[in-house]
N, C-alpha and C positions, 0 to 999 in steps of 0.2 A: 421526472418527477411531479409525485403528484399535488404542486402547489407549491409554496416558499417552505424552504425547509432550515436547518440547523444543522452544518456539515460538522463535529466532532474528527474528520478519521475516516479512512480507508480501511477492510477485512479484507484481505488477502486467504484464499484460496485454491487451489485443482486437484485436477483428477485430470490421468492419463491412464491410455491404453498399449503394458510392455509390450505385449506380442498376445492376436486372439483373444482369451476371455481372460488374460493376467490384468489388473486393474488394483492404480494405485491412487488414492482420495484424501482430501482432507476436509471437503465438504462434512458438513456437522454430521448432514440427513444422510450421508453413505460412503463415513470414513470408515477404510482400510483398520482391522479389526490388527492387535503386533505390529503396526507402524512407529516408529523410536523418531526415525532419526528425520520424516519432515510433520508439520507443525505449522497449524494457519500466525497467518501473520495481521496484525493491526499495526498500520502507521497512525498516528495521532499529529493533532495539527497544532500548536502552542497553544493558538485562540479560536475557539470555534468562529464559524462564518454561516454566512447568511447568504443562499444561494435560492435566488427568485425564480419564481416557475419559466419551464423552458429553459434555463441558462442549460449551457452543458459542463463539465468536470474534466480538466485534460488530470490527470496526475502521470508526474516522471520522475521515476526511481535509478537513482545510482547505487552499484555494488564497489565501496573499495576499501583501500588498505592501506596500512602504515607499514612499508618496511616487513613484510614476516612477523609485528607486532600483535595490529589488533584489526581485523574488519568492523564494519560496519555498511550502513545504508543512508548515505540521503536521499530526502527529497521535497520536490514543491509540485502546490495545486495551482490550477491557472483555471480561473472561474472565466465561462462568456457568456452572457449576457443577451449580445448582438454579435451581428459580424464586425461590428466599428465596436463595439466596448468590451474590456476585458478586464479581472482584475487578479493579479497577479501575486498568488501569496508569497510568505516569505519560505527561507530552504530552510528545511528542518532537518534537525540532527547534524548540522555543520562538523564535518571533526568527529564526530563517532562522541558528542560531550556531554547526550543524556546514554546513548546507548550502543557499545562495541562490543566484540568479543574476543577472549584475547583467542592468538594464533599457537 
């Protein structure tokens, strides 16, 4: 990071080469035309977090489902300020309470 920053969430994009020159991408500058089944993701934090310069942020994401009824993601971030100091942020979207997809 370049100085202390306030983190509001995490953006997720992907790009992959399927075969030779067949590429799929959700990157804003390289988005695949006509692709409608894959989208960028934004995983928000319920409360913004101040992250000090030089810190590392680790993000864990779990895909969860409930008996063929719904699917959702849960995530948690861990801020490492030093090898001995870390801040574990609360689990987000527990049990799909903020967002889920019906199956």
